[in-house]
C-alpha positions as CSV (number, residue, x, y, z in Angstrom):
1,M,29.1,0.4,10.9
2,N,31.8,2.9,11.7
3,I,30.9,5.2,8.9
4,S,27.4,5.6,10.3
5,Y,26.1,4.1,13.5
6,W,29.0,4.3,16.0
7,P,30.3,7.8,15.1
8,F,26.8,9.3,15.1
9,M,26.4,8.2,18.7
10,I,28.8,11.0,19.6
11,Y,26.6,13.6,17.9
12,L,23.0,12.4,18.4
13,P,22.9,13.6,22.1
14,I,23.7,17.1,20.7
15,W,20.6,17.0,18.5
16,F,18.4,15.8,21.3
17,Q,19.6,18.5,23.7
18,A,20.5,21.5,21.5
19,G,18.1,20.7,18.6
20,L,15.1,19.4,20.4
21,G,15.6,21.1,23.7
22,Y,15.7,18.1,26.0
23,G,17.6,18.0,29.3
24,S,20.4,15.5,29.9
25,V,18.1,12.9,31.5
26,S,15.4,13.1,28.7
27,A,18.1,13.0,26.0
28,G,19.6,9.9,27.6
29,L,16.2,8.2,27.7
30,A,15.6,9.1,24.1
31,L,19.0,7.7,23.2
32,L,17.9,4.3,24.4
33,A,15.8,3.9,21.3
34,Y,19.1,4.1,19.4
35,T,21.1,1.7,21.6
36,L,18.7,-0.9,23.0
37,P,18.0,-2.7,19.7
38,T,21.7,-3.5,19.4
39,L,21.3,-5.7,22.5
40,V,18.1,-7.3,21.5
41,M,18.8,-8.2,17.9
42,P,22.1,-10.2,18.0
43,P,20.5,-13.6,19.0
44,L,18.1,-13.3,16.1
45,A,20.9,-12.2,13.8
46,E,22.9,-15.3,14.7
47,R,20.0,-17.6,13.8
48,L,19.4,-15.8,10.6
49,S,23.0,-15.9,9.6
50,L,23.0,-19.7,10.1
51,R,20.0,-20.0,7.9
52,Y,20.7,-17.5,5.2
53,Q,24.5,-17.1,5.5
54,P,26.4,-13.9,6.4
55,S,26.6,-12.9,2.7
56,I,22.9,-12.0,3.0
57,I,22.6,-10.9,6.6
58,I,25.6,-8.5,6.7
59,P,24.7,-6.4,3.6
60,A,21.0,-6.5,4.7
61,G,22.0,-5.2,8.2
62,L,24.1,-2.4,6.7
63,F,21.3,-1.4,4.4
64,T,18.9,-1.3,7.4
65,I,21.2,1.0,9.2
66,G,21.2,3.4,6.2
67,T,17.4,3.2,6.0
68,G,17.3,4.2,9.7
69,F,19.5,7.2,9.0
70,I,17.1,8.3,6.2
71,L,14.2,8.0,8.6
72,M,16.0,10.0,11.2
73,R,16.7,12.7,8.6
74,F,13.0,12.9,7.8
75,G,12.2,12.9,11.5
76,S,14.6,15.8,12.2
77,A,13.0,17.8,9.3
78,A,9.5,17.4,10.6
79,A,7.4,20.6,11.3
80,E,7.7,20.0,15.0
81,P,10.6,17.5,15.5
82,N,10.6,15.5,18.7
83,W,11.6,12.1,20.0
84,L,8.6,10.5,18.4
85,T,9.5,11.7,14.9
86,M,13.1,10.4,15.6
87,L,11.9,7.1,17.1
88,P,11.4,5.0,13.9
89,G,14.8,5.9,12.5
90,C,16.6,5.3,15.8
91,L,15.0,1.9,16.2
92,M,15.8,0.9,12.6
93,A,19.4,2.0,12.8
94,G,19.9,0.2,16.1
95,A,18.2,-3.0,14.7
96,G,20.5,-2.9,11.7
97,L,23.6,-2.6,13.9
98,G,22.3,-5.5,16.0
99,F,21.9,-7.6,12.8
100,T,25.3,-6.8,11.5
101,N,27.8,-6.6,14.4
102,T,27.9,-10.2,15.6
103,P,27.9,-11.8,12.2
104,V,30.7,-9.5,11.1
105,T,32.9,-10.6,14.1
106,N,32.0,-14.3,13.6
107,T,32.7,-14.1,9.8
108,T,36.0,-12.4,10.4
109,T,37.3,-14.9,12.9
110,G,35.8,-17.9,11.0
111,S,37.4,-17.0,7.7
112,V,40.8,-18.2,8.9
113,S,42.2,-21.3,10.5
114,S,41.7,-21.5,14.3
115,D,45.4,-20.8,15.0
116,R,45.0,-17.4,13.3
117,A,41.7,-16.4,14.9
118,G,43.4,-14.0,17.3
119,M,45.2,-12.3,14.4
120,A,41.9,-11.9,12.5
121,S,40.2,-10.5,15.6
122,G,43.0,-8.0,16.0
123,I,42.8,-6.9,12.4
124,D,39.0,-6.5,12.8
125,M,39.4,-4.4,15.9
126,S,42.2,-2.3,14.3
127,A,40.0,-1.6,11.3
128,R,37.1,-0.6,13.5
129,M,39.1,1.8,15.6
130,V,40.8,3.5,12.6
131,S,37.6,3.9,10.7
132,L,35.8,5.1,13.8
133,A,38.4,7.8,14.5
134,I,38.2,9.0,10.9
135,N,34.5,9.1,10.7
136,I,34.0,10.9,14.1
137,A,36.2,13.7,12.6
138,M,34.4,13.5,9.3
139,M,30.9,13.8,10.9
140,G,32.1,16.7,13.0
141,F,33.4,18.5,9.9
142,I,30.1,17.8,7.9
143,L,28.0,19.0,10.9
144,A,29.9,22.3,11.2
145,S,29.8,22.7,7.4
146,G,26.1,22.2,7.3
147,V,25.5,24.7,10.1
148,L,27.8,27.2,8.4
149,A,26.0,26.9,5.0
150,Q,22.7,27.7,6.7
151,L,24.1,30.6,8.6
152,R,25.6,32.1,5.4
153,A,22.2,32.0,3.8
154,A,20.4,33.5,6.9
155,L,23.1,36.1,7.8
156,P,24.7,37.3,4.6
157,G,26.0,40.5,6.3
158,L,28.6,38.6,8.5
159,S,32.0,37.5,7.3
160,V,32.9,33.9,6.8
161,A,35.3,34.0,9.7
162,E,32.7,35.3,12.0
163,L,30.1,32.8,10.8
164,R,32.6,30.0,11.2
165,V,33.1,30.8,14.9
166,V,29.3,30.9,15.5
167,A,28.9,27.7,13.5
168,D,31.4,25.8,15.6
169,R,29.6,26.9,18.7
170,I,26.2,25.8,17.4
171,A,27.6,22.5,16.1
172,A,29.1,21.8,19.6
173,G,25.7,22.3,21.1
174,N,26.5,25.7,22.7
175,A,23.6,27.6,21.3
176,V,23.3,29.6,24.5
177,S,26.7,31.2,23.8
178,V,25.3,32.9,20.7
179,P,22.5,35.1,22.1
180,E,22.8,37.5,19.2
181,L,21.0,34.9,17.0
182,S,17.3,34.0,17.3
183,N,16.3,30.6,18.4
184,A,14.8,29.9,15.0
185,V,18.0,30.7,13.2
186,V,20.1,28.5,15.5
187,H,17.6,25.6,15.2
188,Q,17.5,25.8,11.4
189,A,21.3,25.9,11.2
190,L,21.7,22.9,13.6
191,G,18.9,21.0,11.7
192,N,20.7,21.6,8.4
193,G,24.0,20.4,9.8
194,F,22.4,17.2,11.2
195,S,20.6,16.7,7.9
196,W,23.9,16.6,6.1
197,V,25.4,14.2,8.7
198,M,22.5,11.8,8.5
199,L,22.7,11.8,4.7
200,Y,26.4,11.1,4.9
201,G,25.8,8.2,7.3
202,A,23.1,6.7,5.0
203,I,25.0,7.0,1.8
204,G,28.2,5.8,3.3
205,V,26.7,2.7,4.9
206,W,24.7,1.9,1.7
207,I,27.9,2.0,-0.3
208,M,29.5,-0.4,2.1
209,A,26.5,-2.7,1.9
210,G,26.9,-2.8,-1.8
211,I,30.6,-3.5,-1.6
212,S,30.2,-6.3,1.0
213,F,27.5,-7.9,-1.1
214,F,29.8,-7.8,-4.2
215,I,32.7,-9.2,-2.2
216,F,30.7,-12.1,-0.7
217,N,29.2,-13.0,-4.1
218,A,32.5,-12.7,-5.9
219,R,34.0,-15.1,-3.4
220,S,31.1,-17.5,-3.9
221,V,31.6,-17.5,-7.7
222,Q,35.3,-18.1,-7.3
223,Q,34.7,-21.1,-5.0
224,A,32.1,-22.5,-7.4
225,K,34.7,-22.3,-10.2
226,V,37.3,-24.1,-8.1
227,Q,34.8,-26.9,-7.3
228,C,33.9,-27.2,-11.0
229,S,37.5,-27.4,-12.0
230,D,38.1,-30.1,-9.4
């Protein structure tokens, strides 16, 4: 979740404002499509985890987040991107987070004895904070790199140092501070940067979905062998 959903929440408002041209209020309302599903889905996720076990729900939830990122990537690359083209991906990513978050916490604290539940919760929170900090920085680097790559193709006459300064401004959402560039060039550069970020989020969370599925099933196989030996 901290490879994809949570760090991207830092950057998605930049896309809504600088990329789609929305004001702060409109961008905040559009962001609700990304966040509200995380509040609606946890009760359903709890019922499903009791029925199908976390070994199915958690990888499925992570896979859903990745699918949402791919849909957002397609939405941002539309001929005329707007909140409607972004809506399906935002909703799916938020729903995937809602399916995953609570079962992860419950599985973490439930995997140890009750006297160690606090320790397990602390480890869980520490892992979340460390991975979140790393991936906020990683997404920022990828965003700036994607913007820079597009600018190098569009403006071959400028030096890399000059382009890097401009790319950092555009990636931060300060498109108005580069009036020497046309709006089309700025939008294409920002769109390319966000395309890279969304692809990173999708691939990263899909890899983690596969790893979690493997770990859960490896544990189930080990437990089955122990029961057979007994």
